[in-house]
N, C-alpha and C positions, 0 to 999 in steps of 0.2 A: 504494500500500500504506500502511496505517496505521502509526503509531508502535508500537502494541501488537503488530502482526504482526512488525515488525522486532525488537522486544524479545524476542518468543517465539523467533524464529529464532536470535538471538544466544545466548540462554540454552540452547536445545537443542543448538546446535553446541558450546558450551563444555562442557556436561555429557557429550556424546558423546565429545568429544576427551579429556576427563579420564578417562573410563572406559577408553578405548583406551590411554591413557597408563599407567594402573594395570596393565592386562593385560600391556603390553609390559615394564613393570618386573618383574612377577612372572615373565614368561618369561625375562628376562635372568638371573634368580636360579636358576631350576630347570632350565633347558635344559642339554643337554650341550654340549661344546665345539664341535661341528660347526655349530651354528646359533645360538650365543650372540650373534653380532654382528648378526643380523637384528633382534632386539628392540631393540638399542641404536640401530640406524638408524631404526627406527620411532619411538623416543622423540624423536630429534631432529626428525623430520618433524612429529610431533604438537606439539612445543614451538613450532616455527615457525608452525604453523597457529593455535595459541592466541595467540601474539604478534601474528599478522596480524589476528586479530579485534579485539583491543584497539586496534591501530594504526588500523584502519578506523574504529572508533568515535571515536577521538580526532580523526581527520581530518574526520569528519562534524561533530563538535562545533566544531572550528576554523572550518569553513566556515559553520556556522550563526552563530557568534560574529561573523565578518566581515560577513555579510549583515545581521545585526541592527545592528551598530555603524554600518555604511555608511548604512543606511536612516534611522537616528535622526539621524546627522550631516546628511544631506540635508534632513531635516525641520526640524532646528534652523536651518539656513541659510534655508529658506523662511520660517520664523517670524520670523527676524531682519528680513527684508525687510518682512514684514507689520507688525511693530511700528514700523517706520520710515515706514510709509505716511502720506501727507498726510491721510488720513481721521482720523488721531488727533492732528492738530495742534490746538492750543487754539482758535485763531481761524480755522480752515479754512472753506472755502466751505459745508461742511455744518453749521456750528455752529448755525444758526438755522432749519434746514429738516429735514424727514424724510430719513433717510439709512440706507442699508444698509451696515453696516460689514463689512470683511473679517474672516474668522474665522481664528483660529490653528489650525494643524494639529496633530493629536495621534494620528493613525491608526497611525503607525509605532510609537510608544511603547505604545499600547494593544494592538497586535498582538503586540508582544514579550512583554507580560504575559499576554495571553490564551493564547498558545502556549507559555508558560513558557520562552521562549528567553532571558529575562533571566538565568536560572540559568547559562547558558553564559558570562556575563560574568565570573563569579568575582570580583565586586566589590560587596560588600554596601553600601558607602557610595554608590556610583553608582546602584545599584538603588533605594535610599531616595530619592535626589535625583530620579530619574526618576519615581518614584511621586508625590512631592510636586509635581513639575512637571506631571504629568498632571492631578492634582486642581486645581491652580491654573488651568491652561488651560481645563479644563472649566467651572470656576466663572466665569472671565472671559467665556467664550463665552456662558454663560447670562445674564450681565449685559448683554452686547451684545443678546441677544434681547429682554430687558426694555426696554432703552433704545430700541431700534428700535420696539417695539410702542407705547410711550408717545409716541415722536416722531411716529408716524403718527396717533395719536388726540388729541394735544394741539394745539389751534389756535393758541395763543400762541407766536410765534417766539422771544420772549425766554425763555420757560420752556423751550423746546426747546434754546436755546443754553445755558441754565444746566445742563440735564441732561447735555449734551455735555461741558461743562467739568468737571462733577463726575466724569464717567466718565474723562476722559483726564488730568486734572490733580489735582483736589482729593482724590480717593480714594487716590491713590498706587499704584494697581494697575499702571499702565504702567511706572512707574519700577521697581517691584519685579520685574515680569516681565522687563524688560530686564536687570536685575542678575542674576536667577536664570539667565537664558539665557546670559549671558556666562560665569558661573561653571561652568555645566554643560558648555558647549563646551570650555572650558579643561581641565576634569577629564577629559572624554572623550578629548581629544587627548593629555594628559600621560600617561594610564595605558594607552591603547589605540591609540596612533598607528600601530603596525605593522599594524593591521587596517583602517586607513582608506585608500581609494584615493588615489594620489598627487595627483590633480587636486583632491581635497577638503581636503588638508592645510591650505592657506591659509585655507579657510573656517572651520576650527575655531580658528585662531590669531588671526584678525583680530578687532578689537573696533570695531564701528561706532559712530558718534556718534549720539545720540538727537536728534530734531528739537527745536526750541525749544519749551519748554512754559510760558514766561512772557512 
């Protein structure tokens, strides 16, 4: 079922219950003493039903929030390992030859924005950081595409090595991405730790050391 359908059902249920609630209140006022308690009982029943609807919606939002945070945390952990990959070492074996670089992952963050699940985070600052992270990762992956393409078309190994070093060291992109990733992980843990699976807590807290870049 679509989100629109669930929204329609929720709105319809609330309206119907509110109408019944109003009818019961009117009945409690105008009824004679023999049946005055029946409308009061109905009022309690409708009140419980209305509260139940809102509770169910809150539970769904909490579940969506937990799933979103868990998937983003797992993706950040994977990206941390990618940024520490030997492929991005300054004088690695790929420095003077054509090479296919590992790409940073961004699907979990993009999915959270595409499905508007970031709204469940209730954290405007974190949402802004995630948006900035998404843009930087997409830009960096495009730079990897360009570097790879030039690496396979340039015949001079020295020039390929220079391109590699500009990418991993001189541009400052890797250092900036590692710094942003560390800050993003800490913010995610500090503000939303209760939504993280226990086995991932240490992932968000740890700060890995970057490989030697000089």
